[in-house]
NUVEX-195319 format. One line per 3 residues: their letters; for each residue z, y, x of C-alpha. Coordinates in Angstrom, 1 decimal, m for minus. Layout:
<nodes>
A = Z,Y,X; ... $
</nodes>
This chain:
<nodes>
MAA = m25.6,13.4,m30.6; m22.6,15.4,m29.0; m21.1,12.4,m27.2 $
LRD = m22.1,8.7,m26.5; m18.8,7.6,m27.9; m20.0,7.9,m31.6 $
LQV = m22.8,5.4,m30.9; m20.5,3.2,m28.7; m17.9,2.6,m31.5 $
DEA = m20.6,2.3,m34.4; m20.3,m1.5,m35.1; m23.5,m1.1,m37.4 $
ATV = m25.4,0.3,m34.4; m28.4,m2.3,m33.5; m28.4,m1.0,m30.0 $
KPG = m25.4,m0.5,m27.9; m25.2,1.1,m24.6; m24.6,m1.2,m21.6 $
SST = m21.5,m0.8,m19.1; m23.4,1.6,m16.5; m24.7,3.7,m19.4 $
RSV = m21.2,4.2,m20.8; m19.8,4.8,m17.4; m22.4,7.7,m16.9 $
HGG = m22.4,9.2,m20.4; m19.7,7.7,m22.5; m17.7,10.4,m24.2 $
TLR = m19.6,13.0,m22.3; m20.6,16.5,m24.1; m24.5,16.8,m23.5 $
QKA = m24.1,20.6,m23.1; m21.4,21.9,m20.9; m20.2,25.3,m19.9 $
YGS = m22.9,27.6,m17.9; m25.5,24.7,m18.3; m23.7,22.5,m15.8 $
LTT = m24.8,19.0,m15.6; m21.4,18.0,m14.2; m18.0,18.9,m15.9 $
PIV = m16.8,22.2,m14.3; m13.4,22.3,m12.7; m11.1,24.7,m14.6 $
QTA = m8.9,25.4,m11.9; m6.0,27.5,m13.7; m2.5,27.3,m14.7 $
TYT = m2.7,29.8,m17.2; m4.9,31.0,m19.9; m5.2,34.5,m21.3 $
FEN = m5.8,36.0,m24.8; m8.0,39.0,m25.4; m5.6,40.6,m27.8 $
TQA = m2.8,39.9,m30.1; m4.9,38.6,m33.0; m6.5,36.2,m30.7 $
LID = m3.1,34.8,m29.9; m2.1,34.7,m33.6; m5.4,32.9,m34.3 $
FME = m4.6,30.4,m31.5; m1.1,29.8,m33.0; m2.6,29.0,m36.2 $
SKT = m5.3,26.6,m35.3; m5.0,26.0,m31.6; m8.8,26.9,m31.3 $
WGD = m11.1,29.7,m30.1; m12.5,31.9,m32.8; m15.5,29.7,m33.1 $
GSE = m13.3,26.7,m33.9; m13.6,25.1,m30.4; m10.4,23.7,m28.6 $
REE = m8.6,25.9,m26.3; m5.6,25.8,m24.2; m2.4,28.1,m23.8 $
YGR = m0.8,26.8,m20.5; m1.8,24.2,m17.9; 1.1,21.8,m18.6 $
YGN = m0.2,21.4,m22.1; m3.9,20.9,m21.4; m7.0,21.7,m19.2 $
PTI = m10.8,21.3,m20.3; m11.8,19.3,m17.1; m8.9,16.9,m18.1 $
AAV = m9.8,16.7,m21.7; m13.4,15.8,m20.7; m12.2,13.0,m18.7 $
ERK = m10.0,11.9,m21.6; m13.2,11.6,m23.9; m14.9,9.5,m21.3 $
LAA = m11.9,7.2,m20.7; m11.3,6.8,m24.5; m15.2,5.9,m24.8 $
LDN = m15.0,3.3,m21.9; m12.3,1.3,m23.8; m13.6,2.0,m27.3 $
GED = m10.5,3.8,m28.2; m10.2,6.7,m30.4; m8.4,8.8,m27.7 $
AVL = m6.9,8.7,m24.3; m4.4,10.8,m22.4; m4.6,11.2,m18.7 $
YAS = m1.4,11.3,m16.4; m0.7,12.1,m12.7; m0.4,8.6,m11.8 $
GMN = m0.4,5.0,m13.4; 3.4,4.7,m13.1; 3.5,8.3,m14.8 $
AVT = 1.5,6.8,m17.7; 3.7,3.7,m18.2; 7.0,5.6,m18.0 $
SLL = 5.9,8.6,m20.1; 4.7,6.3,m22.8; 8.0,4.3,m23.1 $
LSV = 10.2,7.2,m22.6; 8.4,9.1,m25.4; 8.4,6.1,m27.9 $
LPA = 11.6,4.1,m27.3; 14.8,5.1,m29.0; 18.2,4.2,m27.5 $
GAH = 19.2,0.7,m27.9; 15.7,m0.6,m28.1; 14.5,m4.0,m26.9 $
IVM = 11.4,m4.8,m24.9; 9.8,m8.1,m24.1; 7.6,m8.4,m20.9 $
TND = 5.9,m11.2,m19.0; 7.2,m12.0,m15.5; 4.0,m11.4,m13.6 $
CYR = 3.8,m7.6,m14.7; 3.4,m5.0,m12.1; 6.6,m5.0,m10.2 $
RTR = 7.4,m1.1,m10.5; 7.0,m1.5,m14.3; 9.4,m4.4,m14.5 $
QFC = 11.7,m2.2,m12.1; 11.5,0.7,m14.5; 12.3,m1.2,m17.5 $
QTF = 15.1,m3.4,m16.1; 16.8,m0.5,m14.4; 16.0,2.8,m15.4 $
LQR = 15.6,2.2,m19.1; 18.9,0.0,m19.0; 20.7,3.3,m18.4 $
FGI = 19.7,4.4,m21.9; 20.9,1.1,m23.4; 17.3,m0.3,m23.8 $
ETT = 17.2,m4.1,m22.9; 14.5,m6.1,m21.4; 13.9,m9.6,m21.8 $
VVP = 11.3,m11.0,m19.2; 9.4,m14.3,m20.2; 7.0,m16.5,m18.2 $
VGD = 3.5,m15.5,m18.3; 1.4,m17.8,m20.9; 4.5,m19.2,m22.7 $
YDA = 3.8,m17.7,m26.1; 6.6,m19.7,m27.8; 9.2,m18.0,m25.4 $
LEA = 7.4,m14.6,m26.0; 8.0,m15.1,m29.7; 11.4,m16.3,m29.4 $
AII = 12.5,m13.3,m27.2; 11.5,m10.9,m30.0; 14.4,m9.4,m32.0 $
RKK = 13.8,m8.4,m35.5; 14.1,m4.5,m36.0; 15.2,m4.1,m32.3 $
TRF = 12.2,m5.1,m30.3; 9.8,m2.3,m30.0; 7.3,m3.3,m27.2 $
IIS = 5.5,m6.3,m25.9; 4.2,m5.4,m22.4; 2.0,m7.7,m20.4 $
ESP = m0.7,m7.1,m17.6; m4.1,m8.9,m17.8; m5.1,m10.0,m15.2 $
TNP = m1.8,m10.1,m13.6; m0.7,m9.1,m10.1; m0.8,m11.3,m7.9 $
YLR = m1.6,m14.5,m9.5; m4.4,m13.1,m11.9; m2.8,m14.7,m15.1 $
IAD = m4.9,m13.8,m18.2; m2.9,m12.9,m21.3; m4.2,m14.3,m24.6 $
LER = m4.7,m10.7,m26.0; m5.5,m12.1,m29.7; m2.0,m14.2,m29.7 $
IAD = m0.2,m11.1,m28.3; m1.8,m8.6,m30.8; m1.0,m11.2,m33.6 $
LGK = 2.7,m11.3,m32.7; 2.9,m7.6,m32.6; 1.6,m7.3,m36.0 $
RYR = 3.7,m10.0,m37.5; 6.8,m8.6,m36.2; 5.8,m5.0,m36.2 $
VRT = 6.1,m4.7,m32.6; 3.7,m2.3,m30.5; 1.7,m4.0,m27.7 $
LID = 0.7,m2.6,m24.4; m1.8,m4.2,m21.9; m2.1,m3.0,m18.3 $
STF = m5.8,m3.5,m17.8; m6.2,m2.0,m14.5; m7.4,m5.3,m12.8 $
ATP = m10.0,m5.9,m15.4; m11.2,m2.3,m16.1; m13.2,m1.5,m19.4 $
INQ = m16.3,m3.1,m17.8; m14.7,m6.6,m17.8; m12.1,m6.4,m20.6 $
RPL = m11.3,m4.1,m23.6; m7.9,m5.0,m25.2; m8.2,m2.7,m27.9 $
EWG = m11.1,m4.8,m29.4; m8.5,m7.7,m29.7; m6.0,m5.7,m31.6 $
IDF = m3.7,m4.5,m28.7; m2.2,m1.0,m29.5; m2.2,0.7,m26.2 $
VVH = m4.1,0.0,m22.9; m3.0,1.5,m19.7; m5.0,1.8,m16.4 $
SAT = m4.1,3.0,m12.9; m7.0,5.1,m12.6; m6.2,5.3,m8.8 $
KYL = m7.9,2.0,m8.7; m11.2,1.0,m10.1; m11.8,4.0,m12.3 $
SGH = m11.8,6.2,m9.5; m13.2,3.7,m7.1; m12.8,5.7,m3.8 $
NDL = m9.0,5.6,m2.8; m8.7,9.1,m2.8; m6.7,10.2,m6.0 $
LAG = m3.9,9.3,m8.0; m4.0,9.2,m11.9; m3.4,6.9,m14.9 $
VIV = m4.4,6.8,m18.5; m3.2,5.4,m21.8; m5.9,4.7,m24.5 $
GRA = m5.2,4.0,m28.1; m5.3,5.2,m31.8; m5.8,9.0,m32.0 $
DRI = m2.4,9.9,m33.8; m0.5,7.9,m31.4; m2.4,9.4,m28.3 $
KAL = m1.7,12.9,m29.7; 2.1,12.3,m29.7; 1.8,11.1,m26.2 $
RDS = m0.1,14.1,m25.2; 2.5,16.4,m26.8; 5.3,14.6,m25.0 $
RGV = 3.4,14.9,m21.7; 3.7,18.7,m22.0; 7.4,18.2,m22.0 $
LGG = 7.8,15.5,m19.4; 5.3,17.3,m17.2; 3.2,14.4,m16.1 $
MPD = 0.0,16.6,m15.9; m2.8,15.6,m13.7; m4.7,18.3,m11.3 $
PQN = m8.0,19.2,m12.7; m9.5,18.8,m9.1; m8.3,15.0,m9.3 $
AFL = m9.8,14.9,m12.9; m13.1,16.0,m11.6; m13.0,13.4,m8.8 $
LER = m12.1,10.8,m11.3; m15.0,11.6,m13.6; m17.3,11.3,m10.6 $
GIK = m16.1,7.9,m9.7; m16.3,6.7,m13.4; m20.0,7.3,m13.5 $
TLG = m20.6,4.4,m10.9; m17.9,2.2,m12.3; m20.5,m0.3,m14.0 $
IRV = m22.4,m0.5,m10.8; m19.4,m1.0,m8.5; m17.6,m3.5,m10.8 $
RQQ = m20.7,m5.7,m11.2; m21.0,m6.0,m7.5; m17.2,m6.9,m7.0 $
NQT = m17.4,m9.3,m9.9; m20.5,m11.1,m8.0; m18.7,m10.9,m4.6 $
AVA = m15.3,m12.2,m6.0; m16.8,m15.3,m7.5; m18.8,m16.2,m4.4 $
VAN = m15.5,m15.5,m2.4; m13.4,m17.6,m4.7; m15.8,m20.6,m4.6 $
FLE = m16.1,m20.3,m0.8; m12.3,m20.3,m0.4; m11.5,m23.2,m3.0 $
SHP = m13.8,m25.4,m0.8; m12.5,m24.3,2.7; m10.0,m26.9,4.4 $
RIE = m7.6,m24.0,5.6; m6.9,m23.1,2.0; m4.4,m24.6,0.0 $
RVW = m5.0,m22.9,m3.3; m7.1,m20.1,m5.0; m6.1,m18.0,m7.9 $
YPG = m9.1,m16.7,m9.7; m9.7,m16.6,m13.4; m13.5,m17.4,m12.9 $
LES = m12.6,m20.7,m11.2; m12.0,m23.8,m13.8; m8.9,m24.7,m11.6 $
HPD = m7.3,m21.5,m12.8; m4.8,m22.1,m15.7; m6.2,m19.3,m17.9 $
YAV = m9.8,m20.1,m17.3; m10.4,m20.8,m21.0; m8.9,m17.8,m22.1 $
AAA = m10.7,m15.6,m19.6; m14.0,m17.0,m20.3; m13.4,m16.3,m24.1 $
QMD = m12.4,m12.8,m24.0; m13.5,m11.2,m20.6; m17.2,m10.2,m19.9 $
DFG = m16.5,m10.9,m16.2; m13.7,m12.2,m14.1; m12.8,m9.1,m11.7 $
GVI = m13.0,m8.3,m8.0; m9.5,m9.5,m7.0; m8.9,m12.9,m5.5 $
SFE = m5.3,m14.5,m4.4; m5.2,m17.5,m2.2; m2.7,m19.5,m0.1 $
VAG = m3.6,m20.2,3.6; m2.7,m23.5,5.0; 0.2,m22.4,7.3 $
DLR = 3.1,m20.2,7.4; 3.8,m16.4,7.6; 2.7,m15.9,11.0 $
TTS = m0.3,m18.0,10.6; m1.4,m16.1,7.6; m0.9,m12.8,9.4 $
KFI = m3.1,m14.0,12.1; m5.9,m14.8,9.8; m5.5,m11.4,8.1 $
DAL = m5.5,m9.8,11.6; m8.6,m11.6,12.5; m10.8,m10.1,9.8 $
QIP = m13.1,m7.1,10.5; m14.3,m5.9,7.2; m11.2,m5.5,4.9 $
YIA = m8.5,m2.9,5.5; m4.8,m4.0,5.3; m3.7,m1.8,2.5 $
PSL = m1.5,m2.1,m0.9; m4.2,m0.9,m3.3; m7.4,m2.3,m4.8 $
GGV = m10.4,m1.2,m6.7; m12.2,1.0,m4.3; m15.5,0.6,m2.5 $
ESL = m13.7,m0.6,0.5; m12.4,m4.2,0.7; m8.6,m4.5,0.9 $
IEQ = m6.4,m7.4,1.8; m2.7,m7.9,2.0; 0.3,m10.3,2.4 $
PAL = 2.5,m9.7,m0.5; 5.5,m11.2,1.3; 5.0,m8.4,3.9 $
MSY = 3.5,m5.6,1.8; 5.7,m5.7,m1.5; 8.7,m8.0,m0.5 $
YEK = 9.3,m7.3,3.1; 12.9,m6.7,2.5; 13.5,m10.1,1.0 $
STE = 14.1,m13.4,2.6; 11.6,m16.2,2.4; 14.2,m18.1,m0.1 $
ERL = 14.4,m14.7,m2.3; 10.4,m14.6,m2.3; 10.1,m18.0,m3.4 $
ALG = 12.5,m17.4,m6.3; 10.1,m14.6,m7.5; 7.0,m16.9,m7.0 $
IRD = 5.8,m15.3,m3.8; 5.1,m17.6,m1.0; 4.8,m16.4,2.6 $
NLV = 1.2,m17.7,3.0; m0.1,m15.8,m0.2; m3.1,m13.3,0.2 $
RFA = m4.3,m10.8,m2.1; m7.9,m9.9,m1.6; m9.6,m7.0,m3.4 $
VGV = m13.2,m7.2,m2.4; m15.2,m3.8,m2.2; m18.7,m3.3,m2.4 $
EDT = m19.9,m4.5,1.1; m22.7,m7.1,1.1; m21.3,m10.5,m0.3 $
EDI = m22.6,m12.3,2.7; m21.0,m10.1,5.1; m17.8,m10.7,3.4 $
LND = m18.3,m14.3,3.3; m19.2,m14.6,7.1; m16.0,m12.3,7.9 $
LDQ = m13.8,m14.8,6.1; m15.2,m17.8,7.8; m14.9,m16.4,11.2 $
ALA = m11.2,m15.4,10.4; m10.5,m18.8,9.1; m11.8,m20.4,12.2 $
VI = m9.3,m18.6,14.4; m6.4,m20.4,12.6 $
</nodes>
């Protein structure tokens, strides 16, 4: 067995590997260069040819003489990066994956590679802010229009599709910051009926909790900076999907130049090996935190798909293996009171990211929308007392105690 991916995607297999087994072994070649257990870092920008005939053989087949894949130039490919791409494809049960320098680089490269001038996109309003910004401002320069519809309104989503013009339906699931859950089956069905490609940003879920390709989605994107890496020490992004479509994206990456660094790819693969363990701990803590906060008198509302009070609980329960490690909630108070609560916490760091081993917390009104007034933020659905908490792998009881003491301060 060359790679665990073959077993993982075999629907007839009686025994399928679990999440931690897939995290460690998925897509990984059993025998690596020099007998190394870990994937070697091929730190080069240029690849050489022994002679002219070797160059001609490469141009004919893109392989070494023995048939194994090889590269010509670092912007087009790298063995370390290729190894990580195999693992990422295996985790999401995709045919192939292409790695990029960041999550936004993955999204922008996909859309720039696929969309023709004059195309149309439909996206939900709770998508990542920078993705919306790219579609509504940058792509507009090329005559590409974007229609934004309310998350969860599938009638509006269908009504926004323009036959023979709409090329993409884009959503995030869970979304940021309200953790809305897209009905992947309904979105995939709309895509097939209207011949529109579908893209789901599954960063918050990770392949451990949700695999959109299994529901018929065409492309999955992750900011690998977050949970996949897990240590807040690198930038990377990935697109997973059907092999022919990913090959086209890999070719366009060589033109657009979004190649990640092999050192970062090595660190990413190392992080992925503990993905199953980390995410399970974060899932467990997040459920406990969500229940604690929902019953606390100093909290007005909790947004977490694992709570029955969440508007998408039924969808999340049906299509997710677990509910993720991010909780959003509204403190009983104003902007200043909420900041006082955050400053009283001792475990989480105030930071704009998520998915690492350290707990991170932020006030979106200040972290993401500081330049806007309270009224402008409210128009975007962002209240001054909103908090987003991305739990790490610290002990659950310690996090609960820290939240309790900080809430007592206000």
